[in-house]
PDB file of N, CA, C and O in Angstrom:
ATOM      1  N   MET A   1       5.739 -35.308   9.802  1.00  0.00           N
ATOM      2  CA  MET A   1       6.677 -34.340   9.594  1.00  0.00           C
ATOM      3  C   MET A   1       8.130 -34.898   9.669  1.00  0.00           C
ATOM      4  O   MET A   1       8.591 -35.648  10.530  1.00  0.00           O
ATOM      5  N   GLN A   2       8.890 -34.249   8.330  1.00  0.00           N
ATOM      6  CA  GLN A   2      10.159 -34.896   8.737  1.00  0.00           C
ATOM      7  C   GLN A   2      10.938 -33.633   9.038  1.00  0.00           C
ATOM      8  O   GLN A   2      10.587 -32.518   8.650  1.00  0.00           O
ATOM      9  N   PHE A   3      11.884 -33.854   9.667  1.00  0.00           N
ATOM     10  CA  PHE A   3      12.778 -32.458   9.970  1.00  0.00           C
ATOM     11  C   PHE A   3      14.362 -32.767   9.351  1.00  0.00           C
ATOM     12  O   PHE A   3      15.306 -32.092   9.761  1.00  0.00           O
ATOM     13  N   GLY A   4      14.541 -33.759   8.411  1.00  0.00           N
ATOM     14  CA  GLY A   4      15.610 -33.817   7.704  1.00  0.00           C
ATOM     15  C   GLY A   4      16.935 -34.110   8.486  1.00  0.00           C
ATOM     16  O   GLY A   4      18.064 -33.868   8.058  1.00  0.00           O
ATOM     17  N   THR A   5      16.598 -34.718   9.807  1.00  0.00           N
ATOM     18  CA  THR A   5      17.668 -35.176  10.785  1.00  0.00           C
ATOM     19  C   THR A   5      17.487 -36.334  11.416  1.00  0.00           C
ATOM     20  O   THR A   5      16.311 -36.680  11.526  1.00  0.00           O
ATOM     21  N   ASN A   6      18.538 -37.243  11.994  1.00  0.00           N
ATOM     22  CA  ASN A   6      18.577 -38.238  12.464  1.00  0.00           C
ATOM     23  C   ASN A   6      18.980 -37.809  14.260  1.00  0.00           C
ATOM     24  O   ASN A   6      18.910 -38.544  15.245  1.00  0.00           O
ATOM     25  N   ASP A   7      19.295 -36.725  14.190  1.00  0.00           N
ATOM     26  CA  ASP A   7      19.614 -36.285  15.460  1.00  0.00           C
ATOM     27  C   ASP A   7      18.316 -35.882  16.650  1.00  0.00           C
ATOM     28  O   ASP A   7      17.792 -34.769  16.697  1.00  0.00           O
ATOM     29  N   LEU A   8      17.979 -36.956  17.495  1.00  0.00           N
ATOM     30  CA  LEU A   8      16.682 -36.368  18.150  1.00  0.00           C
ATOM     31  C   LEU A   8      16.556 -35.162  18.957  1.00  0.00           C
ATOM     32  O   LEU A   8      15.420 -34.812  19.279  1.00  0.00           O
ATOM     33  N   ARG A   9      17.603 -34.450  19.345  1.00  0.00           N
ATOM     34  CA  ARG A   9      17.511 -33.189  19.792  1.00  0.00           C
ATOM     35  C   ARG A   9      17.210 -32.130  18.651  1.00  0.00           C
ATOM     36  O   ARG A   9      16.376 -31.259  18.900  1.00  0.00           O
ATOM     37  N   THR A  10      17.872 -32.150  17.345  1.00  0.00           N
ATOM     38  CA  THR A  10      17.394 -31.306  16.364  1.00  0.00           C
ATOM     39  C   THR A  10      16.288 -31.554  16.042  1.00  0.00           C
ATOM     40  O   THR A  10      15.634 -30.544  15.780  1.00  0.00           O
ATOM     41  N   ALA A  11      15.618 -32.753  15.912  1.00  0.00           N
ATOM     42  CA  ALA A  11      14.201 -33.169  15.733  1.00  0.00           C
ATOM     43  C   ALA A  11      13.144 -32.634  16.784  1.00  0.00           C
ATOM     44  O   ALA A  11      12.046 -32.193  16.445  1.00  0.00           O
ATOM     45  N   LYS A  12      13.505 -32.702  17.862  1.00  0.00           N
ATOM     46  CA  LYS A  12      12.449 -32.224  19.217  1.00  0.00           C
ATOM     47  C   LYS A  12      12.487 -30.369  18.996  1.00  0.00           C
ATOM     48  O   LYS A  12      11.501 -29.657  19.186  1.00  0.00           O
ATOM     49  N   LEU A  13      13.699 -29.920  18.612  1.00  0.00           N
ATOM     50  CA  LEU A  13      13.855 -28.614  18.744  1.00  0.00           C
ATOM     51  C   LEU A  13      12.728 -28.209  17.466  1.00  0.00           C
ATOM     52  O   LEU A  13      11.779 -27.475  17.739  1.00  0.00           O
ATOM     53  N   GLY A  14      12.903 -28.714  16.143  1.00  0.00           N
ATOM     54  CA  GLY A  14      12.356 -28.327  15.242  1.00  0.00           C
ATOM     55  C   GLY A  14      10.597 -28.673  15.527  1.00  0.00           C
ATOM     56  O   GLY A  14       9.698 -27.960  15.082  1.00  0.00           O
ATOM     57  N   SER A  15      10.427 -29.656  16.184  1.00  0.00           N
ATOM     58  CA  SER A  15       8.773 -29.915  16.542  1.00  0.00           C
ATOM     59  C   SER A  15       8.433 -28.964  17.424  1.00  0.00           C
ATOM     60  O   SER A  15       7.286 -28.523  17.358  1.00  0.00           O
ATOM     61  N   CYS A  16       9.245 -28.508  18.316  1.00  0.00           N
ATOM     62  CA  CYS A  16       8.768 -27.523  19.400  1.00  0.00           C
ATOM     63  C   CYS A  16       8.707 -26.200  18.518  1.00  0.00           C
ATOM     64  O   CYS A  16       7.726 -25.533  18.846  1.00  0.00           O
ATOM     65  N   ARG A  17       9.306 -25.729  17.700  1.00  0.00           N
ATOM     66  CA  ARG A  17       9.053 -24.708  17.053  1.00  0.00           C
ATOM     67  C   ARG A  17       7.928 -24.775  16.059  1.00  0.00           C
ATOM     68  O   ARG A  17       7.388 -23.691  15.839  1.00  0.00           O
ATOM     69  N   LEU A  18       7.531 -25.662  15.510  1.00  0.00           N
ATOM     70  CA  LEU A  18       6.253 -25.838  14.826  1.00  0.00           C
ATOM     71  C   LEU A  18       5.146 -25.838  15.668  1.00  0.00           C
ATOM     72  O   LEU A  18       4.049 -25.419  15.300  1.00  0.00           O
ATOM     73  N   TYR A  19       5.366 -26.277  16.759  1.00  0.00           N
ATOM     74  CA  TYR A  19       4.236 -26.408  17.666  1.00  0.00           C
ATOM     75  C   TYR A  19       3.838 -24.791  18.067  1.00  0.00           C
ATOM     76  O   TYR A  19       2.688 -24.351  18.031  1.00  0.00           O
ATOM     77  N   VAL A  20       5.003 -24.040  18.442  1.00  0.00           N
ATOM     78  CA  VAL A  20       4.796 -22.618  18.770  1.00  0.00           C
ATOM     79  C   VAL A  20       4.155 -21.792  17.678  1.00  0.00           C
ATOM     80  O   VAL A  20       3.282 -20.944  17.867  1.00  0.00           O
ATOM     81  N   GLY A  21       4.748 -22.174  16.367  1.00  0.00           N
ATOM     82  CA  GLY A  21       4.374 -21.445  15.613  1.00  0.00           C
ATOM     83  C   GLY A  21       2.735 -21.378  15.136  1.00  0.00           C
ATOM     84  O   GLY A  21       2.116 -20.372  14.789  1.00  0.00           O
ATOM     85  N   ALA A  22       2.203 -22.885  15.240  1.00  0.00           N
ATOM     86  CA  ALA A  22       0.768 -23.148  14.882  1.00  0.00           C
ATOM     87  C   ALA A  22       0.058 -22.581  16.283  1.00  0.00           C
ATOM     88  O   ALA A  22      -0.970 -21.939  16.070  1.00  0.00           O
ATOM     89  N   GLU A  23       0.417 -22.709  17.569  1.00  0.00           N
ATOM     90  CA  GLU A  23      -0.054 -21.908  18.527  1.00  0.00           C
ATOM     91  C   GLU A  23      -0.349 -20.313  18.044  1.00  0.00           C
ATOM     92  O   GLU A  23      -1.440 -19.796  17.803  1.00  0.00           O
ATOM     93  N   GLU A  24       0.927 -19.746  17.992  1.00  0.00           N
ATOM     94  CA  GLU A  24       0.591 -18.141  17.568  1.00  0.00           C
ATOM     95  C   GLU A  24      -0.230 -18.012  16.502  1.00  0.00           C
ATOM     96  O   GLU A  24      -0.991 -17.043  16.496  1.00  0.00           O
ATOM     97  N   LEU A  25      -0.254 -19.160  15.139  1.00  0.00           N
ATOM     98  CA  LEU A  25      -1.337 -18.709  14.333  1.00  0.00           C
ATOM     99  C   LEU A  25      -2.696 -19.039  14.719  1.00  0.00           C
ATOM    100  O   LEU A  25      -3.550 -18.322  14.197  1.00  0.00           O
ATOM    101  N   PHE A  26      -3.121 -19.977  15.529  1.00  0.00           N
ATOM    102  CA  PHE A  26      -4.347 -20.119  15.844  1.00  0.00           C
ATOM    103  C   PHE A  26      -4.896 -19.049  17.107  1.00  0.00           C
ATOM    104  O   PHE A  26      -6.045 -18.856  17.504  1.00  0.00           O
ATOM    105  N   SER A  27      -3.885 -18.580  17.459  1.00  0.00           N
ATOM    106  CA  SER A  27      -4.090 -17.266  18.840  1.00  0.00           C
ATOM    107  C   SER A  27      -4.742 -16.201  17.986  1.00  0.00           C
ATOM    108  O   SER A  27      -5.818 -15.663  18.247  1.00  0.00           O
ATOM    109  N   THR A  28      -3.815 -15.901  16.719  1.00  0.00           N
ATOM    110  CA  THR A  28      -4.046 -14.740  15.923  1.00  0.00           C
ATOM    111  C   THR A  28      -5.403 -14.913  15.331  1.00  0.00           C
ATOM    112  O   THR A  28      -6.201 -13.993  15.507  1.00  0.00           O
ATOM    113  N   LEU A  29      -5.794 -16.006  14.627  1.00  0.00           N
ATOM    114  CA  LEU A  29      -7.015 -16.268  14.250  1.00  0.00           C
ATOM    115  C   LEU A  29      -8.002 -16.005  15.104  1.00  0.00           C
ATOM    116  O   LEU A  29      -8.826 -15.151  14.779  1.00  0.00           O
ATOM    117  N   ARG A  30      -8.098 -16.555  16.129  1.00  0.00           N
ATOM    118  CA  ARG A  30      -8.924 -16.322  17.264  1.00  0.00           C
ATOM    119  C   ARG A  30      -9.262 -15.098  17.508  1.00  0.00           C
ATOM    120  O   ARG A  30     -10.433 -14.719  17.543  1.00  0.00           O
ATOM    121  N   ALA A  31      -8.054 -14.218  17.739  1.00  0.00           N
ATOM    122  CA  ALA A  31      -8.211 -12.755  18.107  1.00  0.00           C
ATOM    123  C   ALA A  31      -8.771 -11.856  17.002  1.00  0.00           C
ATOM    124  O   ALA A  31      -9.501 -10.900  17.264  1.00  0.00           O
ATOM    125  N   LEU A  32      -8.391 -12.207  15.696  1.00  0.00           N
ATOM    126  CA  LEU A  32      -8.952 -11.484  14.593  1.00  0.00           C
ATOM    127  C   LEU A  32      -9.789 -12.489  13.723  1.00  0.00           C
ATOM    128  O   LEU A  32      -9.334 -12.759  12.611  1.00  0.00           O
ATOM    129  N   PRO A  33     -10.696 -12.934  14.027  1.00  0.00           N
ATOM    130  CA  PRO A  33     -11.851 -13.660  12.956  1.00  0.00           C
ATOM    131  C   PRO A  33     -11.738 -12.934  11.596  1.00  0.00           C
ATOM    132  O   PRO A  33     -11.617 -11.716  11.459  1.00  0.00           O
ATOM    133  N   MET A  34     -11.794 -13.847  10.622  1.00  0.00           N
ATOM    134  CA  MET A  34     -11.446 -13.210   9.268  1.00  0.00           C
ATOM    135  C   MET A  34     -12.981 -13.165   8.372  1.00  0.00           C
ATOM    136  O   MET A  34     -13.180 -12.877   7.192  1.00  0.00           O
ATOM    137  N   LEU A  35     -13.709 -13.476   9.197  1.00  0.00           N
ATOM    138  CA  LEU A  35     -15.180 -13.474   8.665  1.00  0.00           C
ATOM    139  C   LEU A  35     -16.327 -12.876   9.765  1.00  0.00           C
ATOM    140  O   LEU A  35     -16.651 -13.456  10.801  1.00  0.00           O
ATOM    141  N   THR A  36     -16.809 -11.710   9.339  1.00  0.00           N
ATOM    142  CA  THR A  36     -17.622 -11.218  10.388  1.00  0.00           C
ATOM    143  C   THR A  36     -19.068 -12.116  10.731  1.00  0.00           C
ATOM    144  O   THR A  36     -19.425 -12.980   9.931  1.00  0.00           O
ATOM    145  N   ASP A  37     -19.660 -11.911  11.659  1.00  0.00           N
ATOM    146  CA  ASP A  37     -21.079 -12.784  11.989  1.00  0.00           C
ATOM    147  C   ASP A  37     -21.771 -12.462  10.637  1.00  0.00           C
ATOM    148  O   ASP A  37     -22.269 -13.372   9.975  1.00  0.00           O
ATOM    149  N   ASP A  38     -21.795 -11.501  10.330  1.00  0.00           N
ATOM    150  CA  ASP A  38     -22.765 -11.306   8.948  1.00  0.00           C
ATOM    151  C   ASP A  38     -22.629 -12.033   7.807  1.00  0.00           C
ATOM    152  O   ASP A  38     -23.546 -12.473   7.113  1.00  0.00           O
ATOM    153  N   GLN A  39     -21.320 -12.160   7.613  1.00  0.00           N
ATOM    154  CA  GLN A  39     -20.804 -13.104   6.355  1.00  0.00           C
ATOM    155  C   GLN A  39     -20.736 -14.476   7.107  1.00  0.00           C
ATOM    156  O   GLN A  39     -20.688 -15.282   6.177  1.00  0.00           O
ATOM    157  N   LEU A  40     -20.713 -15.001   7.970  1.00  0.00           N
ATOM    158  CA  LEU A  40     -20.708 -16.299   8.574  1.00  0.00           C
ATOM    159  C   LEU A  40     -22.433 -16.610   8.306  1.00  0.00           C
ATOM    160  O   LEU A  40     -22.811 -17.469   7.509  1.00  0.00           O
ATOM    161  N   ALA A  41     -23.133 -15.973   8.910  1.00  0.00           N
ATOM    162  CA  ALA A  41     -24.804 -16.233   8.529  1.00  0.00           C
ATOM    163  C   ALA A  41     -25.277 -16.427   7.069  1.00  0.00           C
ATOM    164  O   ALA A  41     -26.029 -17.291   6.618  1.00  0.00           O
ATOM    165  N   HIS A  42     -24.633 -15.385   6.428  1.00  0.00           N
ATOM    166  CA  HIS A  42     -24.829 -15.772   4.737  1.00  0.00           C
ATOM    167  C   HIS A  42     -24.220 -16.852   4.306  1.00  0.00           C
ATOM    168  O   HIS A  42     -24.891 -17.637   3.636  1.00  0.00           O
ATOM    169  N   LEU A  43     -22.955 -17.126   4.552  1.00  0.00           N
ATOM    170  CA  LEU A  43     -22.576 -18.713   4.226  1.00  0.00           C
ATOM    171  C   LEU A  43     -23.692 -19.695   4.271  1.00  0.00           C
ATOM    172  O   LEU A  43     -24.294 -20.262   3.359  1.00  0.00           O
ATOM    173  N   VAL A  44     -23.847 -19.766   5.902  1.00  0.00           N
ATOM    174  CA  VAL A  44     -24.917 -20.914   6.553  1.00  0.00           C
ATOM    175  C   VAL A  44     -26.070 -21.002   5.578  1.00  0.00           C
ATOM    176  O   VAL A  44     -26.355 -22.096   5.092  1.00  0.00           O
ATOM    177  N   ARG A  45     -26.669 -20.039   5.299  1.00  0.00           N
ATOM    178  CA  ARG A  45     -27.953 -19.636   4.379  1.00  0.00           C
ATOM    179  C   ARG A  45     -27.693 -19.995   3.244  1.00  0.00           C
ATOM    180  O   ARG A  45     -28.552 -20.666   2.672  1.00  0.00           O
ATOM    181  N   ASP A  46     -26.644 -19.730   2.651  1.00  0.00           N
ATOM    182  CA  ASP A  46     -26.266 -20.512   1.093  1.00  0.00           C
ATOM    183  C   ASP A  46     -26.035 -22.077   1.334  1.00  0.00           C
ATOM    184  O   ASP A  46     -26.424 -22.863   0.470  1.00  0.00           O
ATOM    185  N   PHE A  47     -25.548 -22.439   2.238  1.00  0.00           N
ATOM    186  CA  PHE A  47     -25.477 -23.743   2.643  1.00  0.00           C
ATOM    187  C   PHE A  47     -26.537 -24.453   2.506  1.00  0.00           C
ATOM    188  O   PHE A  47     -26.606 -25.367   1.684  1.00  0.00           O
ATOM    189  N   TYR A  48     -27.794 -24.014   3.546  1.00  0.00           N
ATOM    190  CA  TYR A  48     -28.798 -24.549   3.445  1.00  0.00           C
ATOM    191  C   TYR A  48     -29.801 -24.483   2.283  1.00  0.00           C
ATOM    192  O   TYR A  48     -30.614 -25.384   2.080  1.00  0.00           O
ATOM    193  N   ASP A  49     -29.708 -23.382   1.535  1.00  0.00           N
ATOM    194  CA  ASP A  49     -30.471 -23.137   0.524  1.00  0.00           C
ATOM    195  C   ASP A  49     -29.914 -24.236  -0.578  1.00  0.00           C
ATOM    196  O   ASP A  49     -30.727 -24.779  -1.326  1.00  0.00           O
ATOM    197  N   THR A  50     -28.651 -24.517  -0.650  1.00  0.00           N
ATOM    198  CA  THR A  50     -27.751 -25.135  -1.612  1.00  0.00           C
ATOM    199  C   THR A  50     -28.554 -26.685  -1.152  1.00  0.00           C
ATOM    200  O   THR A  50     -29.237 -27.294  -1.976  1.00  0.00           O
ATOM    201  N   MET A  51     -28.404 -27.057  -0.104  1.00  0.00           N
ATOM    202  CA  MET A  51     -29.052 -28.429   0.475  1.00  0.00           C
ATOM    203  C   MET A  51     -30.371 -28.651   0.194  1.00  0.00           C
ATOM    204  O   MET A  51     -30.733 -29.805  -0.039  1.00  0.00           O
ATOM    205  N   LEU A  52     -31.469 -27.381   0.167  1.00  0.00           N
ATOM    206  CA  LEU A  52     -32.602 -27.775  -0.055  1.00  0.00           C
ATOM    207  C   LEU A  52     -32.722 -27.806  -1.540  1.00  0.00           C
ATOM    208  O   LEU A  52     -33.512 -28.565  -2.101  1.00  0.00           O
ATOM    209  N   SER A  53     -32.005 -27.052  -2.121  1.00  0.00           N
ATOM    210  CA  SER A  53     -32.002 -27.300  -3.828  1.00  0.00           C
ATOM    211  C   SER A  53     -31.716 -28.658  -4.410  1.00  0.00           C
ATOM    212  O   SER A  53     -32.387 -29.286  -5.229  1.00  0.00           O
ATOM    213  N   ASP A  54     -30.745 -28.940  -3.906  1.00  0.00           N
ATOM    214  CA  ASP A  54     -30.509 -30.647  -4.239  1.00  0.00           C
ATOM    215  C   ASP A  54     -31.521 -31.402  -3.678  1.00  0.00           C
ATOM    216  O   ASP A  54     -32.076 -32.277  -4.344  1.00  0.00           O
ATOM    217  N   GLU A  55     -31.821 -31.176  -2.558  1.00  0.00           N
ATOM    218  CA  GLU A  55     -32.961 -32.216  -1.917  1.00  0.00           C
ATOM    219  C   GLU A  55     -34.301 -32.227  -3.059  1.00  0.00           C
ATOM    220  O   GLU A  55     -34.894 -33.195  -3.534  1.00  0.00           O
ATOM    221  N   ASN A  56     -34.485 -30.928  -3.256  1.00  0.00           N
ATOM    222  CA  ASN A  56     -35.761 -30.728  -4.042  1.00  0.00           C
ATOM    223  C   ASN A  56     -35.674 -31.135  -5.409  1.00  0.00           C
ATOM    224  O   ASN A  56     -36.689 -31.467  -6.022  1.00  0.00           O
ATOM    225  N   ALA A  57     -34.212 -31.137  -6.088  1.00  0.00           N
ATOM    226  CA  ALA A  57     -34.108 -31.557  -7.605  1.00  0.00           C
ATOM    227  C   ALA A  57     -34.289 -33.191  -7.291  1.00  0.00           C
ATOM    228  O   ALA A  57     -35.005 -33.754  -8.119  1.00  0.00           O
ATOM    229  N   GLY A  58     -33.840 -33.908  -6.396  1.00  0.00           N
ATOM    230  CA  GLY A  58     -33.681 -34.933  -6.390  1.00  0.00           C
ATOM    231  C   GLY A  58     -34.927 -35.777  -6.281  1.00  0.00           C
ATOM    232  O   GLY A  58     -35.060 -36.879  -6.812  1.00  0.00           O
ATOM    233  N   ARG A  59     -35.807 -35.172  -5.562  1.00  0.00           N
ATOM    234  CA  ARG A  59     -37.225 -35.195  -5.272  1.00  0.00           C
ATOM    235  C   ARG A  59     -37.916 -35.606  -6.450  1.00  0.00           C
ATOM    236  O   ARG A  59     -38.553 -36.651  -6.574  1.00  0.00           O
ATOM    237  N   LEU A  60     -37.683 -34.366  -7.645  1.00  0.00           N
ATOM    238  CA  LEU A  60     -38.347 -34.659  -8.589  1.00  0.00           C
ATOM    239  C   LEU A  60     -37.972 -35.519  -9.655  1.00  0.00           C
ATOM    240  O   LEU A  60     -38.727 -35.743 -10.601  1.00  0.00           O
ATOM    241  N   THR A  61     -36.610 -36.110  -9.520  1.00  0.00           N
ATOM    242  CA  THR A  61     -35.931 -36.990 -10.269  1.00  0.00           C
ATOM    243  C   THR A  61     -36.480 -38.107 -10.042  1.00  0.00           C
ATOM    244  O   THR A  61     -37.013 -38.762 -10.938  1.00  0.00           O
ATOM    245  N   ARG A  62     -36.419 -38.539  -8.616  1.00  0.00           N
ATOM    246  CA  ARG A  62     -36.330 -39.641  -8.085  1.00  0.00           C
ATOM    247  C   ARG A  62     -37.655 -40.304  -7.267  1.00  0.00           C
ATOM    248  O   ARG A  62     -37.771 -41.424  -6.770  1.00  0.00           O
ATOM    249  N   GLY A  63     -38.632 -39.146  -7.321  1.00  0.00           N
ATOM    250  CA  GLY A  63     -39.707 -39.285  -6.796  1.00  0.00           C
ATOM    251  C   GLY A  63     -39.399 -39.245  -4.835  1.00  0.00           C
ATOM    252  O   GLY A  63     -38.277 -39.130  -4.343  1.00  0.00           O
ATOM    253  N   PRO A  64     -40.570 -39.358  -4.111  1.00  0.00           N
ATOM    254  CA  PRO A  64     -40.532 -39.306  -2.631  1.00  0.00           C
ATOM    255  C   PRO A  64     -39.509 -40.491  -2.121  1.00  0.00           C
ATOM    256  O   PRO A  64     -39.340 -41.502  -2.803  1.00  0.00           O
ATOM    257  N   LEU A  65     -38.916 -40.306  -1.005  1.00  0.00           N
ATOM    258  CA  LEU A  65     -38.083 -41.018  -0.455  1.00  0.00           C
ATOM    259  C   LEU A  65     -39.083 -42.145   0.406  1.00  0.00           C
ATOM    260  O   LEU A  65     -40.176 -41.783   0.840  1.00  0.00           O
ATOM    261  N   PRO A  66     -38.717 -43.152   0.543  1.00  0.00           N
ATOM    262  CA  PRO A  66     -39.444 -44.431   1.307  1.00  0.00           C
ATOM    263  C   PRO A  66     -38.972 -43.917   2.747  1.00  0.00           C
ATOM    264  O   PRO A  66     -38.040 -43.139   2.950  1.00  0.00           O
ATOM    265  N   GLU A  67     -39.838 -44.534   3.747  1.00  0.00           N
ATOM    266  CA  GLU A  67     -39.977 -43.876   4.872  1.00  0.00           C
ATOM    267  C   GLU A  67     -38.596 -44.197   5.754  1.00  0.00           C
ATOM    268  O   GLU A  67     -38.417 -43.575   6.801  1.00  0.00           O
ATOM    269  N   CYS A  68     -37.692 -45.121   5.327  1.00  0.00           N
ATOM    270  CA  CYS A  68     -36.629 -45.574   6.100  1.00  0.00           C
ATOM    271  C   CYS A  68     -35.585 -44.531   5.465  1.00  0.00           C
ATOM    272  O   CYS A  68     -34.602 -44.273   6.159  1.00  0.00           O
ATOM    273  N   GLY A  69     -35.689 -43.982   4.365  1.00  0.00           N
ATOM    274  CA  GLY A  69     -34.902 -43.103   3.642  1.00  0.00           C
ATOM    275  C   GLY A  69     -34.797 -41.637   4.324  1.00  0.00           C
ATOM    276  O   GLY A  69     -33.781 -40.992   4.585  1.00  0.00           O
ATOM    277  N   ARG A  70     -36.323 -41.269   4.558  1.00  0.00           N
ATOM    278  CA  ARG A  70     -36.750 -40.308   5.117  1.00  0.00           C
ATOM    279  C   ARG A  70     -36.218 -40.227   6.693  1.00  0.00           C
ATOM    280  O   ARG A  70     -35.780 -39.181   7.171  1.00  0.00           O
ATOM    281  N   GLU A  71     -36.304 -41.323   7.343  1.00  0.00           N
ATOM    282  CA  GLU A  71     -35.656 -41.285   8.626  1.00  0.00           C
ATOM    283  C   GLU A  71     -34.359 -41.151   8.688  1.00  0.00           C
ATOM    284  O   GLU A  71     -33.879 -40.579   9.667  1.00  0.00           O
ATOM    285  N   ALA A  72     -33.593 -41.607   7.744  1.00  0.00           N
ATOM    286  CA  ALA A  72     -31.972 -41.603   7.476  1.00  0.00           C
ATOM    287  C   ALA A  72     -31.741 -40.073   7.630  1.00  0.00           C
ATOM    288  O   ALA A  72     -31.050 -39.563   8.512  1.00  0.00           O
ATOM    289  N   ARG A  73     -32.569 -39.254   6.426  1.00  0.00           N
ATOM    290  CA  ARG A  73     -32.268 -37.895   6.005  1.00  0.00           C
ATOM    291  C   ARG A  73     -32.473 -37.037   7.131  1.00  0.00           C
ATOM    292  O   ARG A  73     -31.738 -36.075   7.353  1.00  0.00           O
ATOM    293  N   VAL A  74     -33.544 -37.381   7.920  1.00  0.00           N
ATOM    294  CA  VAL A  74     -33.599 -36.478   9.089  1.00  0.00           C
ATOM    295  C   VAL A  74     -32.565 -36.278   9.920  1.00  0.00           C
ATOM    296  O   VAL A  74     -32.152 -35.165  10.244  1.00  0.00           O
ATOM    297  N   ARG A  75     -31.975 -37.663  10.407  1.00  0.00           N
ATOM    298  CA  ARG A  75     -30.906 -37.712  11.161  1.00  0.00           C
ATOM    299  C   ARG A  75     -29.725 -36.970  10.746  1.00  0.00           C
ATOM    300  O   ARG A  75     -29.103 -36.238  11.516  1.00  0.00           O
ATOM    301  N   GLN A  76     -29.468 -37.129   9.726  1.00  0.00           N
ATOM    302  CA  GLN A  76     -28.505 -36.761   8.595  1.00  0.00           C
ATOM    303  C   GLN A  76     -28.613 -35.392   8.794  1.00  0.00           C
ATOM    304  O   GLN A  76     -27.528 -34.963   9.188  1.00  0.00           O
ATOM    305  N   TYR A  77     -29.445 -34.526   8.693  1.00  0.00           N
ATOM    306  CA  TYR A  77     -29.775 -33.113   8.838  1.00  0.00           C
ATOM    307  C   TYR A  77     -29.920 -32.492  10.148  1.00  0.00           C
ATOM    308  O   TYR A  77     -29.638 -31.311  10.349  1.00  0.00           O
ATOM    309  N   ALA A  78     -30.361 -33.290  11.039  1.00  0.00           N
ATOM    310  CA  ALA A  78     -30.117 -32.700  12.545  1.00  0.00           C
ATOM    311  C   ALA A  78     -28.506 -32.965  12.939  1.00  0.00           C
ATOM    312  O   ALA A  78     -27.861 -32.051  13.452  1.00  0.00           O
ATOM    313  N   THR A  79     -27.992 -34.070  12.710  1.00  0.00           N
ATOM    314  CA  THR A  79     -26.275 -33.913  12.719  1.00  0.00           C
ATOM    315  C   THR A  79     -25.808 -32.643  12.385  1.00  0.00           C
ATOM    316  O   THR A  79     -25.318 -31.809  13.146  1.00  0.00           O
ATOM    317  N   MET A  80     -26.027 -32.552  11.011  1.00  0.00           N
ATOM    318  CA  MET A  80     -25.521 -31.608  10.237  1.00  0.00           C
ATOM    319  C   MET A  80     -25.640 -30.258  10.751  1.00  0.00           C
ATOM    320  O   MET A  80     -24.753 -29.424  10.567  1.00  0.00           O
ATOM    321  N   ALA A  81     -26.803 -29.994  11.447  1.00  0.00           N
ATOM    322  CA  ALA A  81     -27.379 -28.774  12.309  1.00  0.00           C
ATOM    323  C   ALA A  81     -26.539 -28.412  13.250  1.00  0.00           C
ATOM    324  O   ALA A  81     -26.102 -27.271  13.401  1.00  0.00           O
ATOM    325  N   ALA A  82     -26.189 -29.722  14.163  1.00  0.00           N
ATOM    326  CA  ALA A  82     -25.784 -29.556  15.230  1.00  0.00           C
ATOM    327  C   ALA A  82     -24.216 -29.123  15.277  1.00  0.00           C
ATOM    328  O   ALA A  82     -23.664 -28.917  16.358  1.00  0.00           O
TER     329      ALA A  82
END
């Protein structure tokens, strides 16, 4: 980010203000979450429903995955779930 100055002191002050503003924003977001647990759960369900639908559509058009592809997909989904 540029502060429009060549003066080191002015740039440091701008950087400090930006940092403090970001910390205040993150503190507010942590204290007042925008989504309820039910809304988050719904989003997660929608995500996995979409993933499974896409996976099933792919199986219908390309046939079953070879074993090496299946193992890679299992690792991919395990990583996503974690």
